[in-house]
N, C-alpha and C positions, 0 to 999 in steps of 0.2 A: 612664266615658269622659266621658259627656255633662256632668255636674260640672267635671272638667276643663278640657272646651273652653270650659264657660261662663266658668270661672276666665280662661282665657289670652287670652278673648274681653272681659272686663271689664277686665284688665291692659290691654288694649290701648289700651281707650277711655278710661283716664286721663292727662291732658297729660303731655306730654316731658319737661317742667319740672317737674311734680310727682315723677314719675318719678325723674327725678336727685337732687330734694329727699332723698327718701327714701330712696335708694342711699346717701347721703353722711349722711345721721342714721345710717345701718347701717353706715355705714366714716368713725367720725370722725377718724382717719388720713390720711385722702385730704381731708378738709379742714383740715388740719396741713400737709400735702404743698402742695395749693393757695396756702395762705397763701406758703410758705415762696417757693414759684414766682414768684407776683405782688410780692412781697417786693425779689428778685434782679434781676424785669425793668425796675421802677421803679428802684432803687437803680443797677443796672446803668446805665439809660438817662439818668439824671444824672450818673453820672458812671463813664466807662467805666474807669476803674483798679480798680472791686470788682472787676473780670475777671480782674487780674494772679494769676500763680500764685502771689506771696510772700503775696498777701494769702486766697488759698483756703488757701493750709498753713498762714496763722496761724491762720484760723478752724478749721479741723482740730485743729490743735494747742488753742487755748485749750479745744476743747469736751471735751479727756479725762478732766480732772475731775472736769466738772461729771457728765459722759457716766455715768461711773460712780458717782456717787451718784444719777444720778437713775433707774437701772437697780436698785439697792435697792430708792430708794424705788417703784419701782414693783412692785414683789412685793409689801413691805408692804400698799401702795394697793390692788393686786387681793387681796388677803386681808382687807379690810377695818379695815383700822388707818392707824395714821399714825404714823410714824418723826420725832423730831427730832434724833433722839442722833448721828447719823451724822457729822456735821463734829467732833463731841467726842470720838468714837471715831478717826478721820482725826489729827486734833490730838495724841492720846495716843500712839498708834500710830505717827506716823511721827518725834514727837520723840524717845519714849523708845529706838526702836530707831534711830535717827541720831547719839545720844548713847553707846548704846552700842556701837554698830560702830565710831564713829570715836574711842573710848577704849581700847576692850579688842579688838576684830577688824577693824582698817584693812582688811586685805587680804582679807574674806571676800566673793564674790561676787555679782551683783544676785537669781540664781536663790535662793541661800537666805537673803536679806534678804525679795525679793517672797512666798516661803513664810512666815517667821517672819509677816510683815505679816496674810498673810493668816487665820493660824492665831489669831493674835491678837487681830484684828478679830471675828472669828467665834464667840470666847470671852465678848466683850463683847457683841456683840449674842445669843447664848444667853441670856445673864445679864438682858437685856431681854425675851425671850419668856418666861424662865420668871417673871420678875414680872409681866408682863401674864396671864400663866394663871393664878397662884397669887393674884393678887389681885383680880383680876374687874374691874380697872378701865379707861377706856379709854387704849387704848395711847398716846395723845398725852400724858398726864399722866405717865402713867408716864415717856417716854423724855423729857418735860423738865426730870424731878426727874435723871435718870442723866445728862440731859447736864451739869445745874449740880452734878453729886457727880463727875464724870470732870474737868470744868475744876477744880473745887474739888482736887479730887485733883493735877492738876496742876500748879496756881498754887502749892500749900504743900510739894509733898514732891519734886516735879521741879524747876521752876525754871523761868524764863521768859528766860533768854537765847537768843539767836539764834545759828546754827548755820552758820557765814559757810562754813567749811573741812568738806565734807559727804566722805565716803567715797568714794575712788577710782572704784568698782564703778561708784555713784550719781551721780557726774558722767560717767561715760563714757556710761553708758546715757542720759541727757540728752540728751548732744550727738551718738549715735548717729544717722546719717539713714538711711531707709528710701528718699528720694525725691530725688535734687538737678535744681534747674533755673536755668542761667543765662539771664538775662535780656537783650537787645540791649543795656541800657549797660554788663554784663557783671557784674552784682547776682545773687548765687547764693542761690536760696531752698531751702531743705529741711523735707521732710516727716519729724520725729522716728519715729524705731521706732517709740518707747513708743505712738504711734498704735492700734499694732499689737494693744499691751492692751485698748482698749478695744472694738478689733472681736472678738476670742476672746470677751470679759466678754460683748458684745452677743450672740453667736452660743451661747453658754452656756444663757443667759437665758432667748432663744428655745427652746432645746429645753427644757429644764426647763419653760416654759409650756407650751408644745402640745406635747410627746412624750413628757409621764412623769407617771405616777399623782398625784404632787404636785403637778402645776402644774395637774393638775383640780382636785386637792385645793382649793388655793388661793382659787380663783375658784369653787366653790361657795362653800365659808365665806363667802368678802367676798358672794356675795349674799345668801345668810341663813345664818347660822351656825347657828341651831337647826334648819331643815331638813336641816342635812349632817350636823350631828350622830347626828340620828336615821337617817340613812343612813348611818353609819357610817364617817364621818371623823374621826379624832382631832384635835380643836381645837389639845390640847397640841401634839401633833407639828407641828401647821400654826403655829403662833404660833413654836415654837423655832426652827422650818427658817427663815420669814421672817426674822423678825429675825437670825437667822445669819451669811444669805447678805446682809443688805444691811450687816453689821457688817464682812463676810469682801471685799466690796466696797469698802466705803469703808475698809478698813487698806490694798488697794492702791493705792485713791487718794490717802491721806496720801503713799505711798514716791513715786506719780507726782510729785506737787507738788512735792517736794523735788527729785530726778532734774531739772525743767524747771525750776526756777527758782533751782538751786545753793545753798539753803539752808536750814534748818528755821526757822519760825517758828510758835509756837502761835497766834499770833492772826491768822494768815492767813486760814483757812478760817470762821471766827467769825459769823455774821451771813448766812449764803449759805442757809440752810435753805429760809427760802419760797419763793426761787430757783428754787428746785430741783425743791421740792412743788409748784409752778407751771409750771413745763415739763412736768412730768410729766401735768401737766391740761392743758396746753394739747395735749399729746398724745393726748387721747382719753381715760385715765382717767377713771374716775370718784372722786369726794372719798367713798363711801359705800361702793367695794369692786363686786367684781365684774366688774371690765372691765380692758383697757389692754394696749398692744401694745409690743413691744418697735421697733421701727419708727416708732408713733407719737411712743414717747416720745423717742427721738436726733431727731425734726423740732420738738419739742417744745421742746428743748435748744437747738437753731438759732434756732429763734421767738423763744424768752426771752430769748437770750444777744444776737440781732442785731437787734431790734425795739426790746426793753423797755431794753439795755442796749448800743444800737450802740458798735461799734468805730469807731477813726479809718481811714478809704478813703485810700490815698494819691491825690494828684491827680495829672493825665498828668503 
């Protein structure tokens, strides 16, 4: 009791500013949230048009694909790995599925398409995980290799032509509105229903990381793989799971990209890997592994998207 009382008394002697600083250090997503709030206040003060509902809906719409990518990168980073092949997986999945559905099953609904995309992405991710474990090589090197292999396969055997006439179900899903808002000038702003895909993916990812044994295992492996292995965690299972999950989300993100843009272009997503990884790190995940949260990752996506690559804000 005396020691506890002394500890509490010692904490009271620490200046409030230092206690606040220590709290922010222990909760990195809070720093990201504070930066997002400050950014919104500054931009909104300079240009009140920032607070238009249409602009807020546009922000939500444009974060869906990157948010899905970032959630997959979060899981891989938390386990101590690094994946740069997710855009290649998304490009291959979206292009092949769009081409096949357009040519052979134009009446297929969006839900089987999403299921096929998720399964295809997961299979490609499993290949990444097995290679990382079998070769005992840094996952960055392995996924760079698979990225070039996937893009090479796409360019050589499938083609690069744009698909402008996508399947009706994908087009309708992209147009489906979750919320509608009519402004004073008569302009109608819509929040697309596919934004819910990001909400569901974020919820599932949070549950996996915080309420399952595999979530505990991947944080342990990311903290120290050697110690985690001696404690009984199966490194092969962790490697396969995290890359399969990242591939699954990448496959879904590819279909969301086609649905939202109404075309399939195999080159659209190339080159955004570092931006997505930066967003996850901005959200509090360490590049060395063992940390990271879903909330911080989504805040990092917002921060990276609208600070380092600001979008046009309509004037009043």
